[in-house]
C-alpha positions in Angstrom: 37.1 65.4 -20.7 34.6 62.9 -19.5 35.4 59.9 -22.1 37.3 58.8 -24.8 38.1 55.9 -27.0 41.4 54.2 -27.9 42.3 53.4 -31.5 45.0 51.0 -32.4 46.2 51.0 -35.8 43.3 53.6 -36.8 40.7 51.1 -35.4 38.4 51.3 -32.6 37.7 47.7 -32.6 40.4 45.3 -31.8 41.8 41.9 -30.5 40.7 41.2 -26.8 44.5 40.4 -26.2 45.4 44.1 -27.1 42.4 45.5 -25.1 43.5 43.4 -22.0 47.1 44.9 -22.4 45.8 48.4 -22.8 43.7 47.9 -19.4 46.6 46.8 -17.5 48.8 49.7 -18.7 46.1 52.0 -18.1 45.0 50.7 -14.7 47.7 52.7 -12.7 45.8 56.1 -14.0 42.6 54.7 -12.1 44.4 54.0 -9.1 46.0 57.5 -9.3 42.6 59.1 -9.7 43.5 60.6 -13.1 40.8 58.2 -14.8 37.7 57.4 -13.1 36.9 54.3 -14.9 37.8 51.9 -17.7 35.3 50.3 -19.6 35.7 47.4 -22.3 33.1 46.2 -24.7 32.9 42.9 -26.3 31.7 43.6 -29.8 31.6 39.9 -30.8 28.0 38.9 -31.5 28.5 35.6 -30.3 29.3 36.8 -27.0 26.4 39.5 -26.8 22.9 38.3 -27.3 21.2 40.2 -30.0 17.6 41.4 -30.1 15.1 39.2 -31.9 14.6 40.4 -35.5 11.2 40.4 -37.2 7.6 40.3 -35.5 6.8 38.8 -32.2 4.2 36.2 -32.0 
């Protein structure tokens, strides 16, 4: 398996504190080589610039 997602309470998107705790718990698996990389994505639009909508002038 090359990639997988973690669900918390049947949700793929959850609070940063939960994501940080999961990352900390999984970190030893990256050190051992069982997991190659951990990626977290911030889904808060306020923290991610969104593409401009509408026609360009």
